N, C-alpha and C positions, 0 to 999 in steps of 0.2 A: 503491499499499501504506500509507504513512505516513497520507494523507488518510484512508484508510479506519480505522485506528485510531484518529486522531484524531474521528472521527464517532462510533466507538463507545465512547470514553473520555468526549463529550461526552454522551451518551444514558446513560450509566451514572450521570454527577453529577446530572444530571436526576433521574431517576429515585429517588436517595439523597433526595436534595431533598425531592421529593415524599413519599417514604415516612417521613423526620424529620418535615417539618410536619403531615403525617395523623397521626404517630404521639403528637408532642409535641400538636398542639392538640386531640385525641380525650382525651387525658391531663387537658389542662386544663378544656376543655368537662366533662369526667365529674368533676371537682373541683368547679366551677359547678352543675352539677345537684342533685350529692350535697347541698351546703351545702344549698340551697333543699330539694332532694325527698330526705330522705332513705332513701330504699327502695332499696336497694343491688340487691333481686331484680328492681324493675321498669325498672330498669337494664340488667340483665344481658338480659330477657327481651326490650326494647328491641335491644338490639346482634346478640341472635341472630335476631330478626325480619328486621331490616333486612338481616343476608345473605342470608337465606333469598329474600326478594324482589330486593333489587339486584343479584344478582350471575346471574340469568338474562338479561336484554340484557347484560350484561358477556360472558358465555358466547357469546350470539350473535355479538356484532363480534366477539370475538378467534378465533372458530369454535373452541371449546376442544370436541377429542373427547371423549366419552361411552366411555371405555376400563374394560375390569375387569368383572369376574362376580364377582360378591357371591354366596357360599350362604346358604342360609338358616342352617345351622348357626353359620355364621361372623358373624352379627350378632349372635349372643345369646354367642357365644364373646369378640367383642371389640368391633364395633363400638355396643353399645349401654352396654359398661362405659366405652369413649372420649367417646359422648356424655354421660354423667353425668358424668364428669371434668370435662368442656369446662365442662357448667354450674357443678356446686361451684366447679372451679376460678377461673371469671369472678366467680360472686357473691364468694367470699372476697376477691380482689383489690380489687373495690370496697368492700367495708368496709375493706381497709386504708388504701384512698385517702380514703374518707370520715371516719375515724377519726385519721388524721395526714397530713400534708403529701405529696402527689405524689414529693419528691425522695427521703424518705425511705423510702417506700414503694417505690421504684424500688431505692434501696439495696439494699434487702433483697434485692427480685429479682434482684442480683447472684449469692446464694447459688446459684443455678439449678447451675452446673457440678457443687459439692458434692454435689446431689442424685444428680444424673444419674452421677455415680462411684460412687456408693455403692449406689444401686438398680440400676445395670448389674452392678456385682459380685454382689447377691444374688440379680437376679430372672435376670441372664443369664450370670452366672460369669465375667463378662469382668475381663480385667485392665489396668491402666496402666502404665504406662512412671514413672520417678520423677521427671521434669520435672511431667508432668501433676499427681501427687501436688502436688508441691513450688507449684504456683502454685495450690494452693486457699488456701494459707496468706495471701496477703496477701487473699486474699477475705473469709476470715475474720478476720482482724484489721480489717478497713476496717468492716468492717459492726460489729464489735465496737466501735471508735470512735465510728462515727456514731449508734449505740444509744445509749452513756452521754454522747453528748453534743446529744439531738435534744431540742429546747426543748419541742414539739408531743408529747412519748413519751406512746401507751398501749397497756398491754401488749396488749390486744385486736388494733392494730395491729399489733404485731411479731406477733403468733400468727396473725392471718389472711395477711397475708403470707408467712409460713412455710408456710402451708397452699397458699396459692395457687401459691408457688412449687413445693411439691412436686406438687400437681397438673398443673400444665405440663413438669414433667422426667417424669411420668410419661406424659405423652401425647404426650410428645417421642419418648421410646422405645418406646411402643407403636402410635403414627401410623407409622413408620420398618417396622414389622413387617409393620401392614398396607400400605402403597405396595407392601411387595414381594412380600406374600404374594399380592394380588389383580391389583395392575397398575392400580387406578383412579387417575385424575388426581387431584392434589393439594389444587386448587380445588375438585372434585366433592366428593373427602371431607371439607371442610370444609363444604359446605354440606348437604351429608347429615348429618353431625352437626348442626349446627347446626338443622336442621329435627325431626331426630330428640329433640334436646333443649328442642328450644320446645314440641312436642305431649306428652312425657310430663311436662316441668313446668308446663305451662299450668294442672292443677287446682291444682298446689300454687301458684302464683301467686293465683288467684282463692280459694283458701281463706284465705290468710293474707295477703300484699303488699295485694292489691286490695280484702279486709274492710276493713284496716286504714285504706287511706289516703281509705275512702269515711268512715269512724266519725271521723279527726282532721279538724282544721280547718285543715291545710297548706292548702287553696285558699283559704282567709281571709286569710293571711298572706303570701300569696307571687303573683307574678303568673302565673297558669296560661297564658297564653300563651307568655312567656317561656319558663317552664318546658318547657312542649311543645317549642317551637321549640330548645331545648339539648336536649333527649332525639334529636330528630331528627336534628340533626347530627352528637350522639354517634355513633347510630349507624351513619350516613354515612360520619365520620370512619373509625370501626372498621372497616366495610369496604373502606374505601380502604387503609387500612393493611395489611392480610391480603394484598388484590390485591399490592400496590406493594412485600411481604415476599417472597409466591413470585417475583413477577419480577425483581428481585432474584438470587434463588437461580439464576433461568436463567440470566443472564447472566453470572455470573461463578463461580470455584471458590471451594470450602467456605472455604479461608482468608479470602477477599476479603470474604466474605457475614460470617462471623467478625468479621470486626476492623470492617464496617460497623456490624452488629446490636449493637456495645459502644460503637459512637459515637455511635449512635441514643438508648442509654440515658445517656449524656452530653448530650447534645442535649436529651433530656425533662427531667433535672435542670437543667440552667442556665435552659431557656425557663419551666418551674415557679417557679424563684427569682426571676428575672427580672419575670417578669408578676404573678404569686399574691403577690411581696411577704412569705414567709412566713419568720420570723424565726431566723437559723442562728448559728453560732458558728465561729470559723476552726477549731476542732479538727473539727468536724461536717462544713464541709466537704474538711478532709484526707482524713476517713475516706470519707466518696464517694467519692474520688480515688481513694486505693487500693484500694478494694473493684474500682471498674472497669478499674484498672491489672491487678489481678488477673486480672481478664475477658479480657484483650489476652493476658496470659503463660499463661493455659490454652488458650484459643483458637489460640495459635502452639502450645506442647507437644503437643495435641490433634492438630493438622493434622501435625505431623511424624510421630507414631506412625502413623496413618494413612496416611501418603506409607511408611513402612517396612513396614508390614505389607503394603500392595499390592506392594512390589517383592518381596518375600518370596515373595507367592502367585503371582507372575508369573514370577519367573523360575526355570528349573530349577536343581536341588540336584545339578549335576552337578560334576565338577572336570575342567576342560578341559589341554587339553596345548598347545602352539606349539610345541612340538617336533617337525618331520614325521617324524623318522627313529625315534620313539618307539616305534613297530612293531616294528623290531627289536631292540628291550630284551628279555631274554631274561626278567623279571620278568611283562614283557605291561603292556598299557596300562592308565592307571588307571582310563580308566571301563569296561573292561572286567567281564565280571560272571566271567569263567573264565580258568586262565593259558593257555587253549588259544585265544588270538584270532587276531591277523593276521602270526603269526612265519611264516607259510609262504610270504611273498613274494609276495603279490600273487594267493596261490591262491584257490579256494572257503573258504569260511568256513560250516559250517554253520546252520543258526539257532538252534538249541539250544546253540552255543557262546558265542554275543556277545548281549549284553544289548539292544543296536539292532535284533535279529531276533526275538528270542524271541516268542512268540504274536503274531507278524505277517506267517506267511509265505503269508497269501493275498494279497499285497500287494508290490509290487517295492519294492526298496530298492538302495541305493547304495552303496560303499564306496570312500572317495578314499583315497588315499597316493601318496605320489612313489615315482618307479622306483626300488628298491634298486640297480639292474645298468642298464646302458646298453643290453644286448641285450632281446631281445623275453622276452614272458613265458611262463618255463618253466612248463608244467602238472603237471610231472613233481613240483614240491613240493605239490601239493596233493594233501589226505589223502582224497581220492575220486577214483576209476578216471577215467577221461574218460567211459566211459559215464555214471556217478553225475552228474558235474559237468553234462552235457548237459542230463540229466534236471530238475537244478534249476533250469539258465538256463532251459531251454523252459515249466517251471511257473510263471515268473516269479518266485520266491523270491527270488531274489538276482540281483543284477548288479556286475560287476568293471569298472572304469575306472582307467587308470592315468593319472596327471597326470605 
């Protein structure tokens, strides 16, 4: 048993490491691509096409089931808006990385819990616990500090990062709804949205980005082979990032995934600072760490809230009684609907007189309680005549057991 737990833990660590490497590598490569090839729509289209193409062999290797049946009306209701949101959010995210540092863009994206809480309240009417609301405070404070001390700050970078975070939050909320409503596999939903977004926005790319690239001198000032190779690698890393992310979701509990996801953001920020060498101040680093700490607090508070709600939905809302002689109490049992309950000492209980038997007379019922006397059951205590008692027992509406 211990060896099995050790192997599972080792698998989880390896998958997390690959997830962090692919995510950090994809962001750093994306920044290098945008520095030499400043066309965020093209980078987004490359990532969407990469998911559409590379995922089919992975489906075959993992034997991913093609589950779920999506009605045509549901495409117009939710699938198409999700595909549009995926494209628009990805473009906004690339603009924020292009116009600022990777570390700052991901610090702003730490505001995702804030958008999720607000949108869940406005769109779904969900309320949160006080710890969840309090956990938002360090996130806001950290982002404000990081923004005020950012060396390469641009308003467009801040705005696009916030728009991207808003879009990702909406995707998270409605993707969960789509998975619940249709039963489709999460990876297949990812591919479906990517393909629809690619088809719908291909004319947009040809009309704007493609024409601008053809009319510009970008290829005269850059190494075309290098840029093309970086684009392909960026799409590959983006696809692997999604695969490993969903693998982690399948391996661990929600809290563990949330903590691992928060640590991933720390790894991305640290790797970008170390490899890209963008200038930062001490206050800027402190703001990033405070925002990441707020995300961890939010994940813990959200997990506790979900667990409390799950327990409330699972456990019955009844009052239990440990005193087995409580049926002799003249006031009746606490769980009884009426005052006519088990006062008749092992006598028959009519289905309409007991909450446990109401509306269930077609099935067998059992009432267990201790004997009040050492002698056998005295049927004269029953409210029914002997013939009525035999009819009740014969039709299976109630059975009596003395313990």
